[in-house]
N, C-alpha and C positions, 0 to 999 in steps of 0.2 A: 667414232671415238677410238683412239689408239690404246694399245695395252698399257703404255707408260702413263697415259692420262688416267685410265681406270685405277692403276696401282697408286698413282699419286693421290687421287681422291680418297681411296680406301685408307691410305696412311693419314691423310688429313682428318678423316672421320675418327680414326683410332686415337689420334692425338687429342681431338676435341672431346672424345668420350672420357679420357683420363683427366684432362684439364677441368672438365665439368665437375668432377668429384672435388677438386680443390676449392671450388666456389662454395661448397657446403662447409668446408673446414672452419671458417670464422664463426659460423653458427653453432658448431659442435664443441668448440673448445671452452665455452662458457666464460668464466672470468679472466681468462688469459688474454694478454695483449697481442695485437697483430705483429709487433716486432718480435715477440717471443716465439710465435708460430713460425714466422719467416726465418728466424735464426736457426731453430732446430731443424726445420725442413731442409734448409740449404746446407747445413753441416752434414746432415744425412746424405744429401746429394753428393757432397764432396768426398765423404768417406767411401761410399759405394763406388764412385768414379775412380778413386785411388786404388781400391782393391781390384777393379777390373782392368785398370791400366798398368798395374805393377809389372806383369810379365813382359810387357812390350814397351815400357817407358824409355828404356835406353835406345831403342830403335826409333822412337818418335821424337825424342829431344833434338836430334840434329836437324830436323825439319822445322824447328821452331826458333825464329829469331826474335829480335826486339819488337818488330812490327806485329808478329803473330801474338806475342804475349800481351801487348797493348790492346790488340783487337779482342782477345779473350777477356781482358779486364773490362773493356767497354761493354761487351755483350753480356757479361755476368751481371754488371750493374743495371743495364737497361732492361734486359729481358727477365731477370730473376729478382734480385734483391730490391731494387728501387721500385720496379713495377708492382710486385706483390705487396710490398709494405705500403705503398701509396693506395693501392686498391682496397686492401683490408682496412686501412684507416678511414678511407672515404665511406665505406659501408658502415663502419661503426659511428661515424659522425652524423650521417644524414640518411641512413637506411639504404635500401637496394636500388630505389628508383633512379635517383640522379646519377650514381656511378654507372648503372646499366645503360642509361641513355648516352652518357659521354663516352665511356670505354667501348660501348657497342658499335661506335662508328669506326673502330679500327679497320674493319674490312674496306670501308669506303676510303679512308685516308691512304691505306697501303695500295689499293687499286689505282687511285688517282696518281700517286707518286710513281707507280710502276708504268702507267700509261704515258706519263710525261717524260720518261727516259728516252734517250735518243735511240736505243736498241729495242724499244717496245714493239711487240708484235701487232698491237692494235692502236688505233687512234682513240682519244678520250671519248669522242662522240659515240663510238660503238659500245662503250661500257655504261652509258647513261642509264639504260633500262635496268641493268643489273644493280647499279648503285642505288637507284630509286626504290627498287623492290627491297633491297637489303635495308635501306634506311627506314622504309615503311614498317618492316617487321620489327626492327629495333625500337621504333617509336611506340608501336603497339605493346611490346613487352614492358617498356619503361612506364607507359601510361597505366598498365595493369598493376605493376609493382607500386606505383604511386598511390593508388587507391587502397592497396592492401598493406601499406607500410604501417607499422605500429605508431601510436600517437607520440611516443617519446622522441621520435625522430623529427618532429615538426615544431619543437618548442624553442628553438633558437635560430634566429636569422644568421648569426655568426657561425653556428655549426653547419648550417646549410651551405654558406659561402665557403667555409673551410673544406667541406666535402667536395664541392664543385671544383675548387682549385686542385685538390688532391687527385680527383678523377681525371681532370684535364691533363695534369702532369703525367699520370699513368698512361693516358692515351698517347701522348707524345713519346714517352719512354718505349712503349711496346712497338709503336710504328717504326721508330728508329732501329729497334732490335731486329724486326723482321727484314728490313731493307739491308742493314749492315750484315746480318747473318747470311742472307742470300748471296751477297757479294763475296763474302769470305769463302763460302762453300764452292765457289767457282775458282778460287785462287789456290786452294790447298790440295792440289792434285795428288801429292804423295800420301795424303791422309784420307781415310774414309770418313763418311758423314758421322758414323758412330764414334770414331776417334775424336772428332771435333766436339761432339756432344759431351763426351766424357771429359775432355780437356776443359770445356766450359764449366762443367760441374766441379772439376778440381779447383779452378780459380774461384768459383762461386763459394765453394766450401771454405776456402782460405779466408775470403772476405767475411763469411758468416761467423767464423771463429772470432773475428775481431768485434762482431756485434754482440756476442754472448754476454760480456760484462755489462754492456749498455742495457741489454734486455732483462737480465736477471739480477744484477747486483745493485743497480741504481734505484729501482722501484722500492719505495718504503714499505709497501704492503704487497706481499705475494700471496696467491691463493693457498689455502691450507689443505684443500682436497682436490681430487680430480687429476693428479699428476700422471697417473698411469694412463688414463684415457687421453690426456693431452699428448704425451709422448707417442702413444700408439698412432694417433691421428697425424701428428707432425712428421713422424718418421715414415709413415705410410705414404704421405704426400711426397716426401723426398724420393721414395722409390718409384711410385707409380706416375705422379704428375711431373716429375723432373727427369729421372733417368729414362723411363720407358716412353713417356709421351714425347720428350724432346727427340728421342731417336726416331720415332715415327715422323715427327715434324721435319727434321733435317732430311730424311729420305724423300718426303713429299716435296720439299723445297727444290731438290735436285731434279725431280721428275716434271714439275710444272713451272710455267713462266710466272714472274712476279705478280702480274695482274690477276692470275688465278690464285696465287698463294694467299692474297688478302681475303678472298672470298671463303677460303677454307676455314678461317677463324670462326665463321658462323656456326660450325659444328659444335664448338664449345658452348655457345648460347643454347643450341637445341638440346644438347645432352644435359646441361645444367637445368633446363626447364623440366626435362623428363625425370631427372633425379628429384627435383623439387616436388613434382606431382606424386612420386612414390613416397617421399618423406612425409608429405601432408595427407597421403592416402585419398586423393581426389583426382577427378578428370580435369582437363584444361577448360577454362571458360571460353566463351565465344571469342573474346578479344585475344586471348592467348592462342586459340586455334588459328585465327587470322594471322597472327604474328609468325607462327610456325610455317604456314603455307607461303607467306611472303618471303620468309628467309630461304626456304628451300627453292622457291622460284628464282630468287636472286642468284643462287649458286648455279642452277641449271641454265639460266640466261647467260651467265659468265662463261660457262663451258661451251655453249653453243656459239657464242660470239667469237671464241678462239678458233674453233673448227680444227679437224685433224691435221690439215695442211699447215697450220700455223705454229704448231708446237710438236709435231711428230718427230 
């Protein structure tokens, strides 16, 4: 295994560790809505990005044309605002199980798309073991969550269907983001991966500002308490799960081929499980343990399928 592969996997694990924290956020904000969480999180992302970009903004702007700005707009929507709003809403509509099952197949969809590309390092057949292991782990996790879901999430077929549609849309949104972002990182030679991350945050923050009236002015009943906790969580997610995690992700995307990039998303699932065990103060069940083993095996299988000669 080459040094760049090891570094890429480490960056993927770091991004997953921080993104795993964001999955706890909808459970921690209590009566606040997913749209409110998403808007404050991404406004924070934009403000921090602007602060970090300000000293170099004049030197970066000449490298950004209409195509680049439109690309940033699409990435901001697919990978941030639309994805997180859809996923948070899906969890509130039907609990954790169904969204976990649907969105958890992101590594499979990204890996398949990457293998079907003309410049792919591997044939799709070489990735079947990795995809099957990953899918098996995700199914175990979703099955466990289904049995642990609270009863209020099963009282309406329409809520279940709405959550299914939201989670499926989130799956498509994030898959598109991963692929498009990987393509853009190959085209922006004058810009660093961190510059691209911050520019994405700048555009995301601008879009999130437009969301604030919809999130906080239109609702008839706003929570009367818990605002300090809400802003602490939402702003913390803007810093850790957006600025820092996305920087790790972009660096990983440049170090690994697209077929491996998809598998790295499994780290988010693993870390979110770990945080969940800590939050609930318990050890994993047998089914959860099997899911963790399968997920890790899927990543290892993908790494071995590539081999040092194919991406060094």
